[in-house]
C-alpha positions, 0 to 999 in steps of 0.5 A: 433866874428865868421863869418859863412857860409850859413850852419852855419859853422864857417869860421873865428874867431876873437877877435874883437867885431863887424862883420865889424871889424872882416870882415876887419881883415879877408880880411887883412889876406886874409882869404877865405870868400867864402859863408859867411853869412852877410845878414843884416850886417852893413859894411858901409865904410868898407875897403874890397879891394880884399876880397874873398866873392864868393857866399857870402850872403850880402842881405840887407847889408849896404855897403854904402861907402864900399871899395870893389875894386877888390873883388870877389863877383861872384855869391854873393847874394846882393838882397836889399843891399845898395851900395850907393857910394861903390867902386866896381872898378875892382870887379868881380860881375859876376852872382851876384844877385843885384835885388833891390840893391841900386847902386846910385853913386857906382863906377863900373869902370872895374867891371865885371857884366857879368850875374849879375841880376840887375832890375830883368834883367841879364847884357850882356855888360857894358861900363864905360866912364870918362872924358865926364862930371863931373860924370862917364857915363855908357852904359848897355845892358841887355840880354833881349835887354833892354838898359840903360844909367847911368848918375852919380847917375841916372839909366834910360833905353833909353825909360825912358830917351826919356820920361823925356828928358836929358835936363830936367832930373836933373834941380837942378844941371844942369839947361837947360840954354845953359851953358857949363856944361849943354851942356857938359852933353847933349853931354855925354849922346848922346855919351853913347846912341850911344854906347849902341845902337851899342852894340849887344847880346853876340852871335852876338858880338862873331861872329863879333869878330871872323871875325876880323883879 
């Protein structure tokens, strides 16, 4: 199996029979996989922690449950990739193209998403909160000013949350019954909402930071 770059040049050769096995082997040997062409590859569940996949083409790849913690995916083309349940904690996804990618239940703790293209918008700031309720909570500000809160696997803009209402957004798992777990989820949402509303565009954030001692 030969892993090639987008220009057709071989960048890693393996005696293993599948692209997934070959890629895992390459990562274990700390091979430089920058620009690797892996479009449509089945990499579900693959252990790729610390992989150097800078500007790799992973469009349409199956990365469900893949372990990509601390991987370098800066500038990677991940359009349409399936990243459901993937571990991306600590990964560098700056300037990555994530349009139409499925990030449901992906772990994005400490992930660098600056400049990443998500939902056809570029991310300006992202904060992740744990321990507020049963799942991770994300507050996201896009460069165009759009603000989003992710509750577990649900990604919605503040306008979408306003339309559906947090209490009615997941009745099958969190019925609006006044229970402790329901109220805990509501409180977690309000916390994240307040956090994302306080976020400012990068230029304003830098100005404020410069004023602090």
